[in-house]
C-alpha positions in Angstrom: 128.4 199.5 77.0 129.4 198.4 80.5 132.0 200.3 82.5 135.2 198.5 82.8 138.3 198.6 85.1 139.9 200.8 82.5 137.3 203.5 83.2 138.5 204.1 86.8 141.6 205.7 88.3 142.5 202.8 90.6 145.9 204.1 91.9 146.1 203.5 95.6 142.4 202.3 95.6 141.3 199.1 97.2 139.9 197.2 94.2 137.8 194.1 94.8 138.0 191.8 91.8 135.6 188.9 91.7 137.4 186.2 89.7 136.4 182.7 88.7 139.2 180.6 90.2 137.0 177.5 90.4 139.6 175.1 89.2 139.8 171.3 89.6 142.0 170.3 92.6 143.1 166.7 93.4 144.8 166.1 96.7 145.9 169.8 96.9 147.2 169.7 93.3 145.6 171.9 90.6 144.9 169.7 87.6 143.8 172.4 85.2 144.7 176.1 85.8 143.1 177.6 82.7 140.7 179.8 84.7 143.6 181.1 86.8 145.5 181.9 83.6 142.5 183.6 82.1 142.2 185.8 85.2 145.8 187.1 85.0 145.3 189.9 82.6 142.9 191.9 84.8 144.9 191.2 87.9 148.1 192.3 86.2 146.4 195.5 84.9 145.3 196.4 88.5 148.8 195.8 89.8 150.4 197.9 87.0 148.0 200.8 87.7 149.0 200.8 91.4 145.8 199.3 92.9 145.5 197.4 96.2 144.1 194.2 94.8 141.6 192.1 96.8 140.5 188.9 95.1 137.3 187.0 95.7 136.4 183.6 94.3 134.4 180.5 95.0 135.6 176.9 94.6 133.3 174.0 94.4 130.1 173.6 96.4 130.3 173.7 100.2 127.7 171.5 102.0 129.6 170.2 105.0 132.4 171.4 107.3 134.6 168.7 105.8 134.3 170.4 102.4 136.2 173.4 103.7 139.4 171.3 103.8 138.8 170.0 100.2 137.9 173.4 98.7 140.3 175.8 100.3 141.7 178.4 97.9 145.2 178.0 99.4 146.5 176.0 96.4 145.1 178.7 94.1 146.9 181.5 96.0 150.2 179.5 95.6 149.6 179.1 91.9 148.7 182.7 91.5 152.0 183.7 93.2 153.9 181.6 90.8 152.2 183.0 87.7 152.4 186.6 88.9 155.9 186.2 90.1 154.7 188.0 93.1 153.5 187.0 96.6 149.8 186.6 96.9 148.7 187.1 100.5 146.2 184.4 101.3 143.8 185.0 104.2 142.1 181.7 105.3 138.9 183.5 106.3 136.1 185.2 104.5 135.6 188.0 107.1 136.6 189.1 110.6 139.4 191.1 112.2 142.2 189.3 110.4 140.7 190.2 107.1 140.2 193.8 108.0 143.6 194.3 109.6 145.4 192.8 106.6 143.5 194.8 104.1 144.0 198.0 106.1 147.7 197.5 106.0 147.8 196.9 102.3 150.2 198.8 100.1 149.8 199.7 96.4 150.4 196.7 94.1 149.9 194.1 96.8 147.5 191.3 96.1 145.3 189.5 98.7 143.1 186.5 98.1 140.3 185.8 100.7 139.2 182.3 101.4 136.5 180.6 99.3 133.3 182.8 99.3 131.1 179.7 99.5 132.4 178.9 102.9 129.7 181.4 103.8 127.1 178.9 102.5 127.6 176.7 105.5 125.5 179.1 107.6 122.3 179.7 105.7 123.8 179.9 102.1 124.7 183.5 102.7 126.9 183.7 99.6 124.6 181.9 97.2 121.5 183.7 98.4 123.0 187.1 98.1 122.7 187.8 101.8 122.5 191.6 102.3 124.6 191.7 105.5 127.4 189.7 103.9 127.4 191.9 100.8 127.4 195.0 103.1 130.4 193.6 105.0 132.5 192.8 101.9 131.7 196.2 100.4 133.4 197.9 103.4 136.7 196.2 102.3 137.0 198.1 99.0 136.6 201.3 97.1 135.7 199.8 93.6 134.2 196.5 92.6 135.3 194.8 89.3 133.5 191.6 88.2 135.7 189.4 86.1 134.0 186.1 86.8 132.0 185.3 83.7 131.6 181.8 84.9 129.2 183.0 87.7 127.6 185.8 85.8 124.3 183.9 85.6 124.2 183.6 89.4 123.0 186.2 91.9 125.5 186.0 94.7 126.7 188.3 97.4 130.1 188.4 95.9 128.9 189.6 92.5 125.4 191.1 92.4 125.6 192.1 96.1 128.9 193.9 95.8 128.0 195.6 92.5 125.0 197.1 94.1 127.1 198.7 96.8 130.2 200.0 95.2 131.3 201.9 92.0 131.6 199.0 89.6 132.8 197.7 86.2 133.8 194.5 84.4 137.3 193.1 84.1 139.2 192.3 80.9 138.2 188.7 80.8 134.5 189.5 81.1 135.0 192.1 78.4 136.5 189.5 76.1 133.7 187.0 76.8 131.0 189.6 76.0 132.8 190.8 72.9 133.0 187.4 71.3 129.6 186.0 72.4 127.6 189.1 71.8 129.0 189.6 68.4 128.2 186.0 67.5 124.7 186.3 68.8 123.8 189.7 67.3 125.9 189.9 64.1 127.2 186.5 63.1 129.0 186.3 59.8 127.2 183.8 57.5 127.1 180.9 57.0 126.6 180.5 60.7 126.8 176.9 62.0 126.1 175.7 65.5 127.3 172.3 66.9 125.1 171.0 69.7 126.2 168.1 71.9 126.0 167.1 75.5 123.7 164.8 77.3 120.2 166.2 77.3 117.9 168.0 74.9 116.1 169.6 77.8 119.3 171.5 78.7 119.4 173.0 75.3 115.8 173.9 74.6 116.3 177.6 75.3 119.4 177.6 73.1 117.7 175.9 70.2 114.7 178.2 70.4 116.9 181.3 70.4 119.4 180.4 67.7 117.7 178.0 65.3 116.0 180.8 63.3 119.2 182.7 63.0 121.7 179.9 62.4 122.1 178.3 58.9 122.8 174.8 60.2 122.5 172.9 63.5 124.8 169.9 63.7 123.6 167.6 66.5 125.8 165.1 68.2 126.4 163.8 71.7 123.8 161.8 73.7 121.2 164.4 72.9 121.3 163.2 69.3 119.5 160.0 70.3 116.4 161.8 71.4 116.3 163.5 68.0 116.9 160.2 66.2 114.2 158.5 68.3 111.9 161.4 67.3 112.8 160.8 63.6 111.7 157.1 63.9 115.0 155.3 64.6 115.6 152.6 67.2 118.6 153.6 69.3 119.1 150.6 71.6 120.1 151.5 75.1 121.4 155.0 74.2 120.3 157.9 76.4 116.9 159.2 75.4 114.6 161.7 77.1 111.1 160.6 76.4 109.7 163.8 77.7 111.6 165.8 75.0 110.6 163.6 72.0 107.6 165.8 71.0 109.8 168.9 71.2 112.3 167.2 68.9 109.6 166.3 66.4 108.5 170.0 66.3 112.1 171.2 65.8 112.7 168.6 63.1 109.5 169.7 61.3 110.1 173.4 61.7 113.8 173.4 60.8 114.1 170.3 58.6 116.6 172.1 56.2 118.8 173.2 59.1 119.0 170.2 61.4 121.8 167.8 60.5 121.7 164.5 62.5 124.3 161.8 62.7 124.2 159.1 60.0 126.5 156.6 61.9 127.4 156.0 65.5 130.1 154.4 67.5 128.4 152.0 69.9 129.3 149.7 72.8 127.5 147.5 75.3 129.2 149.3 78.2 130.7 152.7 79.0 134.2 151.4 79.6 137.5 152.2 77.9 138.4 148.6 77.3 135.0 147.4 76.0 134.7 146.4 72.3 133.2 149.0 70.0 131.2 148.9 66.8 130.4 151.4 64.1 126.8 151.4 63.1 124.6 153.2 60.7 121.7 154.8 62.6 119.3 152.2 61.3 121.6 149.3 62.5 121.9 150.1 66.2 121.2 146.9 68.1 118.9 146.8 71.1 121.7 146.1 73.7 124.1 148.8 72.3 124.7 152.3 73.6 125.6 155.1 71.2 128.7 156.9 72.6 130.2 158.9 69.7 129.5 160.1 66.2 130.9 157.9 63.5 133.4 158.6 60.7 130.8 159.1 58.0 129.0 161.7 60.2 132.3 163.5 60.7 132.6 163.8 56.9 129.1 165.1 56.6 129.6 167.7 59.4 132.9 168.7 57.8 131.1 169.8 54.6 129.0 172.3 56.6 131.9 173.5 58.9 134.4 174.1 56.1 132.3 176.8 54.5 131.2 178.5 57.7 132.2 181.9 58.8 130.9 181.7 62.3 130.9 178.4 64.4 129.5 178.1 67.9 129.9 174.8 69.7 128.2 173.8 72.9 128.6 170.3 74.2 130.9 167.4 73.2 129.7 165.0 70.4 130.8 161.9 72.3 131.8 160.5 75.7 135.2 162.1 75.2 136.5 161.2 78.7 137.1 157.7 77.4 139.5 157.4 74.4 137.4 155.1 72.2 134.6 157.7 72.2 136.7 160.9 71.9 137.4 160.6 68.2 134.4 162.6 67.0 135.0 165.5 69.3 138.7 165.5 68.4 138.0 165.3 64.7 135.6 168.3 64.8 138.1 170.3 66.8 140.7 169.6 64.1 138.2 170.6 61.4 137.1 173.9 62.9 140.7 174.8 63.9 141.6 174.7 60.1 138.7 176.9 59.0 138.8 180.7 58.7 135.6 181.1 60.7 135.2 182.8 64.0 135.1 179.8 66.3 133.6 179.9 69.8 133.4 177.1 72.3 130.7 177.6 75.0 132.7 176.5 78.1 132.0 173.5 80.3 132.9 170.1 78.9 133.5 171.5 75.4 136.2 173.8 76.7 137.7 171.0 78.8 137.9 168.7 75.7 139.6 171.4 73.6 142.2 172.2 76.2 142.9 168.5 77.0 143.3 167.7 73.3 145.6 170.6 72.6 143.4 173.0 70.7 143.3 175.9 73.2 145.4 178.2 70.9 143.6 177.2 67.7 140.1 178.4 68.6 139.0 182.0 68.4 137.5 182.0 71.9 137.0 179.3 74.5 134.5 180.6 77.1 135.3 180.2 80.8 131.6 179.9 81.7 129.5 177.0 80.5 126.3 177.9 82.3 126.7 181.7 81.7 127.6 181.3 78.0 124.6 179.0 77.5 122.2 181.5 79.1 123.7 184.3 77.1 123.2 182.3 73.9 119.7 181.6 75.0 119.0 185.3 75.0 118.8 185.6 78.8 120.0 188.6 80.8 122.8 187.7 83.2 122.1 189.0 86.7 125.7 189.8 87.6 126.1 191.7 84.4 122.8 193.6 84.5 123.8 195.4 87.7 127.1 196.7 86.3 127.0 200.5 85.5 126.8 201.6 81.9 129.4 204.0 80.5 128.1 207.6 80.5 
């Protein structure tokens, strides 16, 4: 068991908390503050215990100097101030005299947010490559390091792995929650155990399929990746997305797990990926050569429902349709409604699945929505997360 923030006396200590405040921002306006909301519990705990709180986070990818204006954390600091009902001091730098002077003057229960850690990537990718000098510098700013950024736990950056290697460390309450749900589902899932797999590419899910197929009772496959499986099963899928290089893999999976793999029996199709374009419902043997499959159909929803209703553990990774456009969001919404009515432990593996659930109003009807798409996927694949591996174990 990993050490957590609760295992330290943090009163009057400078506690560096690596958060995942990587939220979508449009013209300076945060359009989805879920990751900020999820980070509050750890921050509030540190404040309550009298710590001097120093927050680090990345935002977007920084490739040019112009990106620094687009991806500043200033709007995040403002939103944090509102949610905490407490001034969050924003420092528009990642290092330097201003950073050190402000931190040195900190009082207990104050909160400081440094500028986007990936601003350091403009000069040799220092953050993303876990630059030793950068990690050394950031470590001088604090007494204890707490990693609460599950969303970057599969990355080896200066602000997570680098800091954890240089300071007494632990995980935050969000990270603890993520590991509790995901580890339990992986290691001791209550049966029947059903996994919904969607998204675009089979190749993105090979590790996941290989790791969970033997353990799961059923794998319900939707999204664009379903068409590579359908092609492998001998169906013509028109202009739907297919990965030719993954067909042999799909054939092997279908042969090995024929009693577990549940494919769509009907599809919502269109000739274009546009909201206003006409749509059709087709059985999988009726897809026309100029059509694109963009959602599971109503009969498939009924079939999937039969498996989901009796399940005790449900993990879902990847939407089952092009949910960003209303005509192709019905399958994803229907499955969200179905699993929200079950008594199963329900876990959504972050990324687009999480976005769909939140946008459609199911955030409070799911047992756990992960904040880390890539990290949750790698954990479900059985991989060790670098930023977690370096955290000290409880004695």
